[in-house]
C-alpha positions as CSV (number, residue, x, y, z in Angstrom):
1,X,78.7,-9.6,-14.8
2,X,79.8,-13.1,-13.8
3,X,77.6,-16.1,-14.4
4,X,76.4,-16.3,-10.8
5,X,75.4,-12.6,-10.8
6,X,73.8,-13.0,-14.2
7,X,71.8,-16.0,-13.0
8,X,70.7,-14.1,-9.9
9,X,69.7,-11.1,-11.9
10,X,67.6,-13.2,-14.4
11,X,65.8,-14.7,-11.4
12,X,65.2,-11.3,-9.9
13,X,63.9,-10.0,-13.3
14,X,61.5,-13.0,-13.5
15,X,60.2,-12.6,-10.0
16,X,59.6,-8.9,-10.5
17,X,57.8,-9.4,-13.7
18,X,55.7,-12.1,-12.1
19,X,54.8,-9.9,-9.2
20,X,53.8,-7.1,-11.5
21,X,51.4,-9.4,-13.4
22,X,50.1,-11.4,-10.4
23,X,49.3,-8.3,-8.3
24,X,48.4,-6.0,-11.2
25,X,51.0,-3.5,-10.0
26,X,51.2,-1.7,-13.3
27,X,48.1,-1.2,-15.4
28,X,47.5,0.4,-18.8
29,X,47.9,4.1,-18.7
30,X,49.9,4.1,-15.5
31,X,52.8,6.6,-15.2
32,X,55.7,5.2,-13.2
33,X,58.1,7.5,-11.3
34,X,61.2,5.8,-9.9
35,X,63.1,7.7,-7.2
36,X,66.7,6.8,-7.3
37,X,69.1,7.5,-4.4
38,X,72.1,6.0,-6.1
39,X,72.2,3.1,-3.8
40,X,72.5,-0.5,-5.0
41,X,68.8,-1.3,-4.3
42,X,67.3,1.7,-6.1
43,X,69.7,1.4,-9.1
44,X,68.9,-2.3,-9.3
45,X,65.1,-1.6,-9.3
46,X,65.6,1.0,-12.0
47,X,67.5,-1.4,-14.1
48,X,64.9,-4.2,-13.5
49,X,62.0,-2.0,-14.6
50,X,63.9,-0.7,-17.6
51,X,64.8,-4.3,-18.7
52,X,61.3,-5.5,-18.1
53,X,60.0,-2.7,-20.3
54,X,62.3,-3.9,-23.1
55,X,61.5,-7.6,-22.6
56,X,57.8,-7.4,-21.9
57,X,56.4,-4.2,-23.2
58,X,52.9,-5.5,-22.8
59,X,53.4,-5.0,-19.0
60,X,54.0,-1.3,-19.7
61,X,51.3,-0.3,-22.2
């Protein structure tokens, strides 16, 4: 991943985490099912959710 892509990904990760918190999209005890078609958008969302779980496990209790 080049530096521009890395910077854009970090921004996306931050915005996704912020949206989850601000709008209470994920609550304690929620189960999350991610449908992945293999396209760029669904693969990116899967990676974002996975990375957020590692970086901010409190969002995924």
